[in-house]
C-alpha positions, 0 to 999 in steps of 0.5 A, a space after each residue: 539876894 543881897 546876902 548872896 551877893 555879899 557872900 560871893 564877893 566875900 569868897 572872891 576877895 582873895 587873901 589879905 596881906 596878913 594871911 599872905 605873910 602868915 603863909 610865907 612865915 610858915 613856909 620859911 619855918 618849914 624850909 629852915 627845918 628841912 635844911 637843918 635836918 638835911 645838914 648831917 646827911 650832906 656832911 656825911 656825903 661829903 666826908 664819904 666822897 673825901 674818904 673815897 678819894 683818898 682810898 682811890 689815890 692810894 690804890 692808884 699809886 699802888 697799881 702804878 707801882 706794880 704795873 710799871 715797876 716803879 717806886 711811887 711816893 705818896 705825900 701830903 703837901 698842904 699838911 699840917 697847915 690850916 684846912 689841909 686837904 691835899 694828897 700828892 702822888 709822885 712817880 719816883 723815876 730817880 729811884 729806878 736806874 736809867 728811868 729818868 726824872 721824877 714826875 708828879 702823877 696827880 695832886 688830889 684836893 678834897 672837896 666840900 669842906 673836907 679836911 685832914 683832922 681828928 675829933 675829940 673822943 674818937 679812938 684809934 681804928 681797929 688796925 691800931 696804927 696810931 691816932 696821935 695826929 690826923 696824918 699819922 704814919 709810924 708815929 710821925 706826923 705827916 709821915 717819914 720826913 724822907 718819904 714813903 713809897 709803894 714799891 714795885 711789889 705793892 708794899 708801902 715802905 720808907 726810904 730804907 725799905 721798912 714797911 710803913 703802917 699809917 692812918 689818915 683821919 678826915 672829916 667836915 669841920 664841926 661835924 663829928 659824925 663825918 669822921 672818916 679814917 683810911 689805914 694802910 698796912 705797909 707789909 702788903 699795901 692793903 688799904 682799908 677805910 672806916 666811918 662813924 655815926 657819931 657814937 665814937 666807934 669805927 665801922 669798916 666801910 670798904 
């Protein structure tokens, strides 16, 4: 009888402090491993969002230029500063007779620690528009100093009307697998985007 009582009391006494501490430590280790494994996926998602935003900005600027018969400028006001992540779209009414003053249509800021940058070892995109810098248009860092614009016919040109080809590289700091690239073909205004899986090769996204 006494042995049965002792067995019941032993089963009912709960966990010791050492057992609780071991359980907590195991949970903490498992959570740390899960977070570490999730990091690449999180950064990939952020980079994809940044890429999509740049693509959307270019296409919105082109659509406005064609729809309203205006010249629309695309610029990178924070570039080449540290952690540059802005893109600005300006309606250049001053380039159309009697259209009024210029208007800033939108200023986009990439979120989630996504910045304009290049990663060591990443080649140029298949379009081969140049990869000397993170924002490279016709070999000029940040684009032509006199500006680059979508015309009413949808083409992308410099201030003298010459087509401008270029590439924007971006990604999350210290995550080479988050490298993304957006290219634009000046003669048609076509915008393409590329991603990588960290193998130093580009694959077209959309």
